[in-house]
C-alpha positions in Angstrom: -2.0 20.4 14.3 -4.1 21.4 17.3 -7.0 19.1 18.2 -9.7 19.6 20.6 -12.0 16.5 23.1 -9.1 14.6 22.0 -9.2 11.9 25.1 -7.1 11.5 28.1 -4.0 8.4 27.4 -6.0 6.7 30.1 -9.4 7.2 28.5 -7.8 6.1 25.2 -6.1 2.8 26.7 -9.6 1.6 28.7 -11.7 2.1 25.4 -8.8 -0.3 23.7 -9.5 -2.9 26.6 -13.3 -3.1 26.2 -13.4 -3.5 22.8 -11.0 -6.0 22.3 -12.0 -6.9 18.8 -12.4 -4.3 17.2 -9.8 -2.9 14.2 -7.4 -0.2 15.9 -8.0 2.0 12.6 -12.1 1.8 13.3 -11.1 2.6 17.1 -8.8 5.5 16.1 -11.7 6.9 14.1 -14.4 5.9 16.9 -12.3 8.2 19.1 -11.5 10.7 16.7 -7.6 10.3 16.7 -5.7 8.9 14.5 -4.0 5.5 14.7 -0.8 6.4 15.9 -2.1 8.5 18.3 -4.0 6.0 19.5 -0.8 3.5 19.7 1.1 6.6 21.0 -1.2 5.9 24.3 0.1 3.0 25.0 3.3 3.7 25.4 4.6 2.1 28.6 1.8 -0.2 28.9 2.6 -2.2 25.6 4.2 0.3 23.5 7.6 0.8 22.6 8.3 4.5 20.4 11.3 4.1 18.7 13.3 5.6 15.6 11.1 5.8 12.4 13.7 5.5 9.2 13.7 2.8 7.2 17.1 1.7 7.9 16.5 1.4 11.8 13.3 -0.2 11.1 14.0 -2.4 8.2 17.4 -3.6 10.2 15.2 -4.5 12.9 12.9 -6.3 11.2 15.5 -8.2 9.1 16.5 -10.1 12.5 12.3 -11.6 12.8 12.5 -14.5 11.2 9.7 -15.2 9.1 7.3 -12.2 9.2 3.9 -11.1 7.8 4.2 -7.7 6.2 1.5 -5.4 5.5 1.4 -2.0 3.8 -2.6 -0.3 3.5 -4.4 2.5 1.8 -8.1 3.8 2.5 -9.7 0.4 -0.1 -6.8 -2.0 0.3 -5.0 -3.7 2.2 -2.5 -6.1 1.3 -0.6 -9.2 3.2 2.9 -11.0 2.9 4.6 -13.4 4.7 8.3 -13.5 4.7 11.5 -12.5 5.2 13.2 -8.5 5.2 16.3 -9.2 3.4 18.3 -7.3 0.9 17.7 -4.2 2.0 19.0 -0.5 0.3 19.2 2.2 2.2 18.1 5.6 0.3 17.9 9.3 0.9 14.5 9.5 -0.9 13.4 6.0 -1.4 14.5 2.9 -0.1 14.1 -0.4 -0.8 13.3 -4.7 0.1 14.2 -6.7 -2.6 13.2 -10.1 -1.9 10.7 -12.9 -4.2 8.0 -12.3 -1.3 9.2 -8.9 0.4 9.4 -6.6 -1.8 8.2 -2.9 -0.9 10.1 1.1 -1.8 9.6 3.0 1.1 9.6 7.2 0.7 11.7 8.0 4.0 10.2 11.9 4.6 6.9 10.3 5.0 8.4 8.1 8.1 7.6 10.3 11.1 6.4 7.7 14.2 7.1 4.5 15.0 6.2 1.9 17.8 7.3 -1.4 19.0 4.1 -2.7 20.2 2.9 -5.8 21.8 -0.6 -6.5 22.2 -2.4 -9.6 24.4 -4.4 -11.4 22.2 -6.0 -15.4 22.7 -3.3 -16.9 21.2 -0.2 -15.2 23.1 1.1 -11.9 22.7 1.2 -10.5 19.1 4.6 -8.6 18.4 4.4 -6.2 15.8 6.9 -2.9 14.2 4.4 -0.3 13.0 4.7 2.6 11.2 3.1 6.0 10.6 3.2 9.1 8.6 2.4 12.8 10.1 -0.9 12.5 10.1 -0.9 9.2 11.9 -1.8 7.3 9.2 -0.1 4.0 9.1 2.8 3.6 6.1 3.8 0.4 6.9 3.5 -2.8 9.2 5.4 -6.1 10.2 3.8 -9.0 12.2 5.7 -11.3 14.6 5.0 -15.7 13.1 8.1 -17.0 15.9 8.5 -16.6 18.7 11.2 -18.7 19.1 12.8 -14.7 17.5 11.7 -12.8 20.7 15.3 -12.7 22.0 15.9 -10.5 18.5 12.8 -8.7 19.5 14.0 -7.5 22.3 17.6 -6.4 21.4 15.6 -4.7 18.8 13.9 -2.8 21.1 17.2 -2.0 23.0 18.6 -0.8 20.4 16.5 1.2 18.3 13.6 2.3 21.1 13.6 7.1 21.8 15.0 8.2 24.4 11.8 9.8 25.7 9.1 7.3 26.2 6.6 9.8 27.1 4.2 8.8 24.3 2.9 12.4 23.3 3.2 12.6 19.4 1.8 15.7 17.4 -0.3 15.3 14.7 -0.5 16.7 11.3 -3.9 17.5 9.4 -4.4 14.9 6.7 -3.8 16.4 3.5 -6.8 15.7 0.8 -5.6 13.5 -2.2 -4.7 15.6 -5.1 -6.9 15.3 -7.6 -6.6 14.8 -11.6 -4.5 17.7 -13.4 -4.6 17.8 -16.9 -4.1 20.4 -19.3 -5.9 19.6 -22.4 -3.3 22.2 -24.5 -0.4 19.7 -24.0 -1.9 16.9 -24.9 0.0 16.4 -28.3 3.4 16.2 -26.5 2.1 13.7 -24.0 1.2 11.3 -26.3 4.5 12.3 -28.8 6.9 11.9 -25.0 4.2 9.2 -24.4 5.6 6.6 -27.1 8.7 7.4 -26.9 9.2 6.0 -23.3 11.3 3.1 -22.5 10.7 2.9 -19.0 7.6 2.8 -17.0 9.2 5.2 -14.5 9.5 8.1 -17.3 6.2 8.7 -17.0 5.6 10.6 -13.9 8.6 12.8 -14.8 6.8 12.9 -18.3 3.4 13.8 -16.2 5.1 16.1 -13.2 7.2 18.6 -16.7 3.8 18.8 -18.0 2.2 19.8 -14.1 0.1 16.8 -14.7 -0.6 13.6 -12.4 -1.3 10.2 -13.1 -5.1 10.5 -13.5 -5.0 13.6 -15.4 -3.1 12.2 -18.0 -5.2 9.1 -18.7 -8.0 11.1 -18.9 -7.0 13.0 -22.0 -4.3 11.0 -23.2 -7.0 8.6 -25.5 -6.0 5.5 -27.8 -4.2 3.5 -27.9 -2.6 4.8 -24.6 -5.3 4.0 -22.1 -8.8 2.8 -22.4 -11.3 3.7 -19.5 -12.8 0.6 -18.2 -16.2 -0.6 -16.3 -15.4 -0.2 -12.5 -16.4 -3.5 -12.0 -13.9 -4.8 -14.7 -11.5 -5.6 -11.1 -13.5 -7.7 -10.1 -13.9 -9.8 -13.5 -10.1 -9.6 -13.5 -9.3 -11.0 -9.8 -11.5 -13.8 -11.3 -9.6 -14.1 -14.8 -6.1 -14.0 -13.1 -7.2 -17.0 -10.3 -8.5 -18.7 -13.5 -5.5 -18.8 -15.4 -3.1 -19.5 -12.8 -0.5 -16.7 -14.4 1.5 -14.3 -12.5 1.0 -11.0 -11.5 2.6 -8.5 -10.1 0.1 -6.7 -7.8 0.8 -2.4 -6.1 -0.5 -1.1 -3.0 0.5 1.7 -1.7 0.5 4.9 0.4 2.6 8.1 0.6 5.3 5.9 2.4 5.4 2.9 1.1 4.3 0.8 -1.9 4.1 -3.4 -1.0 4.7 -5.6 -4.2 2.5 -9.6 -4.5 4.1 -11.1 -7.4 2.5 -14.1 -8.2 -0.6 -16.1 -8.6 -4.2 -15.6 -7.4 -5.8 -18.9 -5.5 -8.4 -18.1 -3.1 -10.6 -15.2 -4.1 -13.7 -14.8 -1.4 -16.3 -12.1 -1.5 -17.1 -10.5 2.2 -20.0 -8.2 1.6 -18.2 -5.2 -0.4 -14.9 -6.8 0.4 -12.9 -8.7 -2.4 -10.7 -10.9 -0.8 -7.4 -12.7 -1.6 -6.8 -15.5 0.6 -3.7 -17.2 -0.2 -1.3 -18.6 2.2 1.7 -16.6 1.7 -0.5 -12.9 0.4 -4.0 -11.7 1.5 -5.4 -9.3 -0.1 -8.4 -7.4 1.2 -9.7 -5.0 -1.9 -13.1 -2.6 -1.4 -14.7 -3.0 -4.5 -17.4 0.0 -3.6 -14.2 2.7 -3.6 -13.2 1.8 -6.7 -15.2 5.0 -9.0 -12.5 4.8 -12.4 -10.4 2.5 -13.8 -8.2 2.3 -16.3 -6.5 -0.2 -18.9 -3.0 1.5 -18.9 0.0 0.7 -22.0 3.3 2.4 -22.0 5.9 1.4 -24.2 9.6 -0.2 -22.2 12.3 -1.6 -23.7 11.2 -5.0 -23.4 8.3 -4.0 -24.9 5.0 -2.8 -23.6 4.1 -2.6 -20.2 0.0 -3.3 -19.6 -1.2 -2.3 -16.5 -4.6 -2.2 -14.8 -5.4 0.5 -12.4 -7.9 1.5 -9.9 -8.6 4.8 -8.1 -11.2 6.0 -5.6 -13.6 9.1 -6.2 -11.3 11.7 -4.6 -8.3 10.3 -7.3 -6.7 8.0 -5.0 -4.6 5.2 -6.6 -5.8 2.5 -5.2 -3.7 -0.5 -6.6 -1.8 -1.7 -10.4 -1.5 -4.5 -11.5 0.6 -5.4 -14.6 2.4 -8.8 -16.1 5.0 -10.4 -14.9 7.8 -10.1 -17.3 10.8 -12.0 -16.0 13.0 -14.4 -17.8 11.3 -18.1 -17.4 8.6 -16.2 -15.3 6.6 -14.1 -18.5 3.2 -14.0 -18.3 2.6 -10.7 -20.7 1.0 -12.3 -23.5 -1.6 -14.2 -21.0 -2.2 -10.8 -18.5 -2.7 -8.1 -21.6 -5.3 -11.3 -23.1 -7.1 -10.9 -20.3 -6.9 -6.4 -20.1 -7.7 -6.5 -23.8 -11.0 -8.6 -22.9 -12.2 -6.4 -20.0 -15.3 -4.4 -20.5 -14.6 -0.8 -21.6 -16.3 2.1 -20.0 -18.7 3.8 -23.2 -19.3 6.6 -23.7 -23.4 5.9 -23.1 -22.3 3.7 -19.3 -20.7 7.1 -18.5 -23.5 9.3 -19.3 
């Protein structure tokens, strides 16, 4: 897209240097640019533009030892500590499958990528950063062990782009698709929903009916969905913490979904944020962004899969939570009890 009054690269770097405690995302917003443009202005000054495909980025990440993986959307940030292993490539979707780092990546949205070396009071902070066509962050990988600096340098030499001018073009950010439903097809929706054998079949079903996730939830009704009060999100997090059960918590954007599998031990609220602050998993959630919450029941071959799903005012999916159904680690019964006890949104409340 054509942008007017974009600051010069020198002006961007100067403002960044003068505001060392501001987050890059906030600096970009302040300057009226995307976060990718902010990083691109530092090419040759601590940033190196690299091949943006998951094949190259994930290979580089796998050489850096134990790192922190970060995936976010406008309302929620998921941070996981672990090692990048067990990578599976794919034309439309790629995956990293480990106990700690569990990702689903969609290469068509991996448009710009950088290796960033940022001076901090604690030394150089090194990160791989990937952005979509609009310049919004898709996924980031932060180094934690300086013993792997030689691996970092080798990866940078291998996947750096020939052109390091730092100039990138960004597209207009596409708005979130509003809830889309067709009440005339609700009987078909409910019939096909009841026949599902896998949760992944749901998106194919809604696409076939020319609906989307939130639109389908709004018309499906019981026993498939149950609307909950917005405060049910915080109630759920505290109930999971108290029960000590394991959950699967999905946070994502159009280019990457990051999954935490495990318990929630430490909760700490700060202003509008609710935070999980555990040693190898952090979650930062804007509770005030939650506009709709749904308890959703989908049939599978291994029994019903109950999820809690939160959306913002534009209809964007903020996160999903499921019970863990792994052999020897089955929390689905306890998880269902938690969700069933959450406060339902009554018609009186809605009005």
